[in-house]
N, C-alpha and C positions, 0 to 999 in steps of 0.2 A: 606445619607449612606444607610440608611434601605431601601429607594427606589432602590436603586442598586443592593442590596444584595436580594432583591425579585425580580426584574427582571432576576439574574442568577439563583435563584433555581426556579423560571417559565421556562426557557430555559432548564435547566436540566431536570425538570418534562416533557416537550415536547418532548425532544429527546428520555427520556426513554418509554414514550408511543409511540413514532414512532417505537422505537426497539421491543414493545410488538406487537403491531400492524403486523409488518414483519418478526417476529419470530428470531431476531438478538439483541444479548445483546450490546449495545453501549460501555460497559467499555470492554468487550472482544476484540471488534473489534477495539476500540483504543489501547489496549494491543499489539494485534498483530501488529497493523500498527506502531506503535512506537519500539517495541520490535525488528521489522524485520531490523530496520534502521542500527545498529550496524553490523548485520550480511551482510546485501546489501554491506556495505562499505568494508569489511573484503572480501567477495567474488570479489568485484571490484579492490581491491588492488592485490589479487591475481592473478586474471586473468591479468589485467596490466603488473604486475611482468613477469607472464609466457610469455605473449605476446612479450615483450621486450628481453625476452631471447630467443626466438624462438620457444617456445613449446606450445604443444598442450593445449587449454585453454578451451574447451568444458564445462567441467563440472564445473569450477569457473563461468563462464558465465550463464550456468543455475542454478546454484545456487543463482546467483544475480537477475535473473530473477523470479525465485519461492519467493525469498525475497520480490521482488518488487510486486507481486501479492498476496501473502499471505494473506492479509486482506478481497481482494476482493474474493478469493477462499473460505474464512470462509463465506461471505455475499452469495455466489454460493451455499454451501452447507446447510446454517443453513436458509437460506432466505426464505421466501414463499410469493408470490403475490406482488414481487418487479415491480412496473411499467417500461414499455419497455424502458421510456425516462432515467431513471436512468442506465439501462444497454447500452444506447448509450453513455450517459456522460461518464460512466466508461471505454468504449471502446477507446474514444478520450483521455482520461486522460493516458490511457494504452499505446496507439499508441504515444502520444505526449512522455511520459516516455522512450518508447523505443527508438524513435529518438534521445531524448536527451541523453540518456545513450549511445549510439552508438556515437554521436557526442563527448560525453566526451572521451570514449576509445581512439579514434582516434588522439584526442588532446593531451592526454597523452603520446601515441606512438611517 
């Protein structure tokens, strides 16, 4: 059990070192990432309800989008020297997430 715990602590130390290297606090990043989930779901629900009612849903959709990318905005603002491949991977993740969200909206309607 001590071996597992030492590996967990080593992983934590490695993640914190990466954060220091790139100027991003991993705890803040994770808090934003996890903390935005309920708001994303809230805005998504509001948007679906408004679309079903035939009302404009631009603001709730924009709010959901902002919640979806909020952690990455923190990375863009606070980070320095982030490798280009990370930005490419994030662009792919965001594009897939947007495509998935649009599919989900359409399915709920």
